[in-house]
TIMI-2910 file (N, C-alpha, C, CB; in pm, 1 decimal, decimal comma, always signed):
<rs>
+----------+----------+----------+----------+----------+----------+----------+----------+----------+----------+----------+----------+------+
!      n_x !      n_y !      n_z !     ca_x !     ca_y !     ca_z !      c_x !      c_y !      c_z !     cb_x !     cb_y !     cb_z ! resn !
+----------+----------+----------+----------+----------+----------+----------+----------+----------+----------+----------+----------+------+
!   -377,6 !  -1435,4 !  -1368,2 !   -358,9 !  -1359,8 !  -1245,8 !   -493,8 !  -1306,2 !  -1199,9 !   -257,4 !  -1244,7 !  -1266,4 !  Unk !
!   -512,3 !  -1301,6 !  -1072,4 !   -635,4 !  -1251,7 !  -1012,9 !   -634,2 !  -1098,9 !  -1015,6 !   -652,1 !  -1304,3 !   -867,7 !  Unk !
!   -719,1 !  -1039,1 !  -1097,2 !   -720,2 !   -894,3 !  -1112,9 !   -775,6 !   -822,4 !   -990,1 !   -801,0 !   -856,7 !  -1234,6 !  Unk !
!   -836,0 !   -894,9 !   -897,2 !   -890,8 !   -829,3 !   -778,6 !   -790,5 !   -823,7 !   -665,0 !  -1015,6 !   -900,8 !   -732,6 !  Unk !
!   -669,0 !   -872,9 !   -688,3 !   -566,4 !   -870,4 !   -584,1 !   -472,4 !   -752,7 !   -606,4 !   -487,1 !  -1002,9 !   -582,0 !  Unk !
!   -416,2 !   -702,9 !   -499,3 !   -320,3 !   -593,4 !   -504,8 !   -225,1 !   -607,6 !   -387,7 !   -391,7 !   -455,0 !   -502,6 !  Unk !
!   -123,8 !   -524,1 !   -383,3 !    -30,5 !   -521,3 !   -271,5 !    -57,3 !   -395,8 !   -190,1 !   +117,5 !   -525,8 !   -320,6 !  Unk !
!    -51,7 !   -410,4 !    -60,7 !    -82,9 !   -300,3 !    +29,7 !    +31,6 !   -285,1 !   +129,5 !   -218,6 !   -324,4 !   +103,3 !  Unk !
!    +76,9 !   -161,1 !   +148,0 !   +187,0 !   -134,8 !   +240,4 !   +133,7 !    -88,3 !   +375,3 !   +282,7 !    -29,8 !   +182,0 !  Unk !
!   +208,6 !   -121,1 !   +480,5 !   +172,4 !    -78,4 !   +615,7 !   +301,1 !    -60,9 !   +693,9 !    +76,7 !   -181,4 !   +685,9 !  Unk !
!   +304,9 !    +40,4 !   +778,5 !   +421,8 !    +62,9 !   +862,5 !   +413,6 !    -28,4 !   +984,0 !   +432,1 !   +211,9 !   +905,6 !  Unk !
!   +516,2 !   -107,4 !  +1006,6 !   +519,8 !   -196,7 !  +1121,0 !   +551,6 !   -125,7 !  +1251,2 !   +619,9 !   -304,4 !  +1097,6 !  Unk !
!   +590,7 !     +1,0 !  +1244,1 !   +623,2 !    +76,6 !  +1365,2 !   +502,8 !   +151,0 !  +1420,4 !   +734,9 !   +174,8 !  +1336,9 !  Unk !
!   +428,9 !   +221,2 !  +1333,9 !   +312,3 !   +296,8 !  +1380,5 !   +181,2 !   +231,4 !  +1336,8 !   +318,4 !   +440,5 !  +1328,4 !  Unk !
!   +191,2 !   +124,5 !  +1259,2 !    +77,5 !    +45,0 !  +1212,0 !    -18,4 !   +122,5 !  +1122,9 !     +2,1 !     -9,4 !  +1329,2 !  Unk !
!    +25,9 !   +234,4 !  +1068,0 !    -58,5 !   +310,3 !   +976,8 !    -51,4 !   +250,7 !   +837,2 !    -17,0 !   +458,0 !   +974,4 !  Unk !
!   -166,7 !   +242,6 !   +770,5 !   -166,6 !   +189,7 !   +634,2 !   -109,2 !   +289,1 !   +535,3 !   -307,0 !   +151,3 !   +592,5 !  Unk !
!    -40,9 !   +235,9 !   +437,3 !    +14,4 !   +315,7 !   +329,1 !    -62,1 !   +288,8 !   +201,3 !   +163,6 !   +286,2 !   +309,8 !  Unk !
!     -3,2 !   +320,4 !    +89,2 !    -72,6 !   +304,2 !    -38,9 !    -77,9 !   +159,2 !    -85,7 !     -5,3 !   +388,4 !   -144,6 !  Unk !
!   -164,3 !   +138,1 !   -184,0 !   -175,0 !     +7,7 !   -248,9 !   -120,7 !    +20,5 !   -390,7 !   -323,0 !    -43,8 !   -249,5 !  Unk !
!    -75,3 !    -91,4 !   -445,1 !    -20,7 !    -93,7 !   -580,5 !    -68,6 !   -220,2 !   -650,6 !   +135,0 !    -86,6 !   -578,6 !  Unk !
!    -73,1 !   -215,0 !   -782,1 !   -112,7 !   -331,6 !   -860,2 !    -12,4 !   -444,5 !   -840,0 !   -124,2 !   -295,7 !  -1009,8 !  Unk !
!    -63,4 !   -563,4 !   -839,3 !    +19,1 !   -681,8 !   -817,7 !   +121,4 !   -702,0 !   -928,0 !    -68,0 !   -804,0 !   -806,6 !  Unk !
!    +87,8 !   -659,9 !  -1049,8 !   +175,2 !   -685,1 !  -1163,9 !   +257,9 !   -564,6 !  -1205,1 !    +93,9 !   -730,6 !  -1280,1 !  Unk !
!   +263,8 !   -460,6 !  -1121,9 !   +343,5 !   -342,2 !  -1152,6 !   +468,2 !   -338,8 !  -1064,5 !   +260,0 !   -213,7 !  -1133,2 !  Unk !
!   +571,2 !   -265,9 !  -1105,6 !   +690,8 !   -253,9 !  -1021,2 !   +655,4 !   -192,7 !   -885,2 !   +798,6 !   -168,0 !  -1092,0 !  Unk !
!   +729,4 !   -230,8 !   -784,3 !   +702,0 !   -184,3 !   -648,8 !   +775,1 !    -54,5 !   -615,0 !   +740,2 !   -291,3 !   -549,4 !  Unk !
!   +825,7 !    +14,7 !   -715,4 !   +900,0 !   +138,3 !   -691,3 !   +816,6 !   +240,8 !   -614,5 !   +946,2 !   +198,0 !   -823,6 !  Unk !
!   +688,3 !   +254,4 !   -648,7 !   +603,3 !   +353,2 !   -582,6 !   +585,9 !   +319,6 !   -434,6 !   +466,4 !   +360,9 !   -651,7 !  Unk !
!   +566,5 !   +191,7 !   -402,0 !   +553,1 !   +152,5 !   -261,4 !   +684,6 !   +171,4 !   -188,1 !   +506,6 !     +6,5 !   -249,7 !  Unk !
!   +794,6 !   +137,9 !   -253,4 !   +926,6 !   +154,4 !   -193,9 !   +952,6 !   +301,7 !   -162,3 !  +1035,5 !    +99,5 !   -288,0 !  Unk !
!   +924,7 !   +388,7 !   -259,6 !   +948,3 !   +531,8 !   -240,5 !   +857,6 !   +589,1 !   -131,8 !   +926,4 !   +607,1 !   -371,8 !  Unk !
!   +730,7 !   +549,2 !   -131,4 !   +637,5 !   +597,9 !    -29,3 !   +679,7 !   +549,1 !   +109,2 !   +493,3 !   +551,6 !    -60,8 !  Unk !
!   +722,8 !   +424,6 !   +117,3 !   +768,3 !   +370,4 !   +245,1 !   +891,6 !   +442,1 !   +296,7 !   +797,1 !   +222,8 !   +231,8 !  Unk !
!   +986,7 !   +467,2 !   +208,1 !  +1109,0 !   +537,2 !   +249,1 !  +1077,9 !   +678,8 !   +295,0 !  +1210,3 !   +540,4 !   +134,0 !  Unk !
!   +990,2 !   +747,6 !   +224,1 !   +951,4 !   +883,3 !   +262,1 !   +882,0 !   +883,3 !   +397,8 !   +859,6 !   +945,1 !   +155,4 !  Unk !
!   +791,7 !   +788,2 !   +420,4 !   +723,5 !   +779,0 !   +549,8 !   +824,5 !   +757,1 !   +662,7 !   +619,7 !   +664,7 !   +548,1 !  Unk !
!   +916,0 !   +664,7 !   +642,1 !  +1015,1 !   +636,8 !   +746,2 !  +1104,4 !   +757,6 !   +771,4 !  +1100,5 !   +516,0 !   +707,5 !  Unk !
!  +1145,5 !   +825,9 !   +666,3 !  +1230,3 !   +944,3 !   +682,9 !  +1160,2 !  +1053,0 !   +763,0 !  +1271,6 !   +999,2 !   +546,9 !  Unk !
!  +1030,8 !  +1068,3 !   +742,4 !   +955,8 !  +1173,9 !   +810,3 !   +907,7 !  +1133,2 !   +948,3 !   +838,2 !  +1214,6 !   +726,9 !  Unk !
!   +858,6 !  +1010,7 !   +962,1 !   +795,9 !   +968,6 !  +1087,3 !   +888,2 !   +889,2 !  +1179,6 !   +675,3 !   +886,5 !  +1056,8 !  Unk !
!   +983,0 !   +818,0 !  +1123,6 !  +1069,9 !   +730,1 !  +1202,7 !  +1213,9 !   +739,4 !  +1151,0 !  +1019,2 !   +582,6 !  +1197,2 !  Unk !
!  +1276,7 !   +854,6 !  +1163,4 !  +1412,9 !   +871,3 !  +1108,9 !  +1507,6 !   +761,8 !  +1157,3 !  +1469,1 !  +1008,6 !  +1148,0 !  Unk !
!  +1580,6 !   +706,6 !  +1063,7 !  +1678,2 !   +603,4 !  +1096,7 !  +1623,4 !   +462,1 !  +1094,4 !  +1734,8 !   +630,5 !  +1230,0 !  Unk !
!  +1492,3 !   +446,5 !  +1084,0 !  +1434,5 !   +312,0 !  +1080,8 !  +1465,4 !   +246,3 !   +946,5 !  +1280,9 !   +317,0 !  +1105,4 !  Unk !
!  +1491,1 !   +116,2 !   +948,1 !  +1520,9 !    +47,2 !   +821,3 !  +1394,9 !    +28,0 !   +737,7 !  +1586,6 !    -89,1 !   +848,5 !  Unk !
!  +1413,6 !    +16,0 !   +607,5 !  +1300,9 !     -3,1 !   +516,5 !  +1225,2 !   -132,2 !   +546,8 !  +1349,6 !     -4,2 !   +372,0 !  Unk !
!  +1288,2 !   -224,2 !   +616,0 !  +1220,0 !   -349,1 !   +651,7 !  +1104,8 !   -325,7 !   +749,4 !  +1319,5 !   -447,6 !   +712,2 !  Unk !
!  +1093,5 !   -205,2 !   +803,7 !   +980,7 !   -173,0 !   +891,5 !   +850,6 !   -160,6 !   +812,2 !  +1008,2 !    -42,7 !   +968,1 !  Unk !
!   +861,8 !   -145,6 !   +681,1 !   +743,1 !   -137,1 !   +596,4 !   +703,7 !   -277,8 !   +554,8 !   +768,4 !    -46,9 !   +471,4 !  Unk !
!   +582,2 !   -315,3 !   +589,1 !   +530,2 !   -447,4 !   +555,5 !   +445,4 !   -436,3 !   +430,1 !   +447,9 !   -507,0 !   +672,9 !  Unk !
!   +467,5 !   -524,6 !   +335,7 !   +388,7 !   -528,3 !   +212,7 !   +319,3 !   -663,4 !   +208,4 !   +478,3 !   -505,2 !    +84,5 !  Unk !
!   +187,0 !   -658,1 !   +196,3 !   +110,7 !   -781,8 !   +195,6 !     +4,0 !   -776,4 !    +86,8 !    +46,5 !   -807,0 !   +333,2 !  Unk !
!    -40,6 !   -892,6 !    +46,4 !   -145,6 !   -900,1 !    -54,0 !   -278,1 !   -860,7 !     +8,3 !   -153,9 !  -1041,4 !   -114,8 !  Unk !
!   -362,1 !   -794,8 !    -70,2 !   -493,5 !   -755,9 !    -22,8 !   -598,3 !   -779,3 !   -129,5 !   -493,8 !   -610,5 !    +20,0 !  Unk !
!   -723,0 !   -777,4 !    -89,0 !   -835,2 !   -791,4 !   -181,3 !   -940,5 !   -688,4 !   -142,5 !   -894,3 !   -937,0 !   -178,7 !  Unk !
!  -1004,3 !   -629,2 !   -241,0 !  -1110,8 !   -535,6 !   -208,7 !  -1228,4 !   -609,4 !   -145,2 !  -1156,3 !   -459,8 !   -334,8 !  Unk !
!  -1299,2 !   -539,4 !    -60,9 !  -1413,4 !   -599,7 !     +6,9 !  -1540,9 !   -533,7 !    -45,0 !  -1401,5 !   -584,8 !   +162,2 !  Unk !
!  -1642,3 !   -528,4 !    +36,1 !  -1769,3 !   -469,3 !     -4,4 !  -1751,8 !   -328,0 !    -56,8 !  -1866,2 !   -469,3 !   +111,5 !  Unk !
!  -1818,8 !   -297,2 !   -163,8 !  -1809,6 !   -164,3 !   -221,5 !  -1735,5 !   -160,9 !   -353,1 !  -1743,6 !    -72,7 !   -125,8 !  Unk !
!  -1645,5 !   -256,4 !   -374,6 !  -1571,3 !   -258,9 !   -500,4 !  -1659,5 !   -322,6 !   -606,1 !  -1436,3 !   -336,5 !   -485,7 !  Unk !
!  -1685,1 !   -248,9 !   -713,5 !  -1773,7 !   -300,4 !   -818,6 !  -1698,5 !   -344,4 !   -943,1 !  -1875,2 !   -195,4 !   -856,2 !  Unk !
!  -1567,1 !   -337,2 !   -941,4 !  -1487,5 !   -381,9 !  -1054,5 !  -1473,9 !   -279,2 !  -1165,1 !  -1546,3 !   -505,1 !  -1110,1 !  Unk !
!  -1529,9 !   -159,9 !  -1146,3 !  -1524,5 !    -57,6 !  -1250,0 !  -1385,9 !     +4,6 !  -1262,8 !  -1626,3 !    +50,3 !  -1221,3 !  Unk !
!  -1304,4 !     -5,9 !  -1160,8 !  -1167,4 !    +46,1 !  -1165,2 !  -1075,3 !    -58,0 !  -1104,4 !  -1155,0 !   +182,8 !  -1089,6 !  Unk !
!   -946,5 !    -51,2 !  -1133,8 !   -853,6 !   -149,0 !  -1077,1 !   -861,4 !   -150,3 !   -923,6 !   -709,6 !   -118,0 !  -1122,6 !  Unk !
!   -846,7 !   -266,9 !   -868,2 !   -864,1 !   -282,5 !   -723,4 !   -771,2 !   -192,5 !   -642,2 !   -840,9 !   -426,7 !   -684,4 !  Unk !
!   -644,8 !   -176,4 !   -686,0 !   -552,6 !    -93,8 !   -608,0 !   -590,1 !    +53,8 !   -616,5 !   -408,8 !   -114,1 !   -656,4 !  Unk !
!   -643,6 !    +97,3 !   -729,4 !   -687,2 !   +237,0 !   -741,1 !   -809,6 !   +261,9 !   -653,7 !   -718,7 !   +272,3 !   -888,4 !  Unk !
!   -900,6 !   +165,7 !   -651,5 !  -1018,0 !   +175,1 !   -564,4 !   -975,0 !   +182,9 !   -417,9 !  -1112,1 !    +54,1 !   -586,5 !  Unk !
!   -878,6 !    +98,3 !   -380,0 !   -830,7 !    +97,6 !   -241,3 !   -770,5 !   +231,7 !   -204,4 !   -727,3 !    -13,8 !   -220,3 !  Unk !
!   -687,4 !   +288,6 !   -292,6 !   -623,9 !   +417,5 !   -263,8 !   -726,9 !   +530,8 !   -257,0 !   -518,2 !   +449,2 !   -370,5 !  Unk !
!   -835,2 !   +520,7 !   -333,0 !   -937,2 !   +624,8 !   -332,6 !  -1027,5 !   +613,9 !   -210,3 !  -1020,7 !   +617,2 !   -459,7 !  Unk !
!  -1072,1 !   +491,6 !   -178,3 !  -1167,2 !   +471,8 !    -68,4 !  -1100,1 !   +463,0 !    +67,6 !  -1247,4 !   +347,1 !    -92,1 !  Unk !
!   -976,2 !   +418,8 !    +70,5 !   -900,9 !   +406,1 !   +195,5 !   -763,0 !   +470,4 !   +174,3 !   -887,3 !   +254,3 !   +239,6 !  Unk !
!   -758,1 !   +603,5 !   +165,7 !   -630,0 !   +669,8 !   +134,2 !   -522,5 !   +642,5 !   +239,4 !   -650,9 !   +820,6 !   +121,4 !  Unk !
!   -399,9 !   +649,1 !   +192,9 !   -285,3 !   +626,4 !   +279,5 !   -284,9 !   +723,8 !   +395,9 !   -156,1 !   +638,4 !   +200,6 !  Unk !
!   -248,4 !   +676,9 !   +513,1 !   -235,6 !   +763,8 !   +631,1 !    -92,7 !   +810,9 !   +652,5 !   -284,2 !   +691,0 !   +755,5 !  Unk !
!     -6,6 !   +787,3 !   +554,4 !   +132,0 !   +832,3 !   +566,6 !   +142,2 !   +976,3 !   +528,8 !   +225,3 !   +748,8 !   +480,4 !  Unk !
+----------+----------+----------+----------+----------+----------+----------+----------+----------+----------+----------+----------+------+
</rs>
């Protein structure tokens, strides 16, 4: 598995980025964060409004920490 890949959530309604999670970990954290965002920002919207896509770190990631942790630290969720 490519250790530099992760999953990144984004709201399809307001297009704000959410948190990132490791590719090989359960998606419970992304699911919970997405549901909380929808409940607060878009009441009644279905969970399918949250888009989850694969991502890769770009310039600045030196491999010293997991890619998803680096993403959450350098580009924190706007939810």
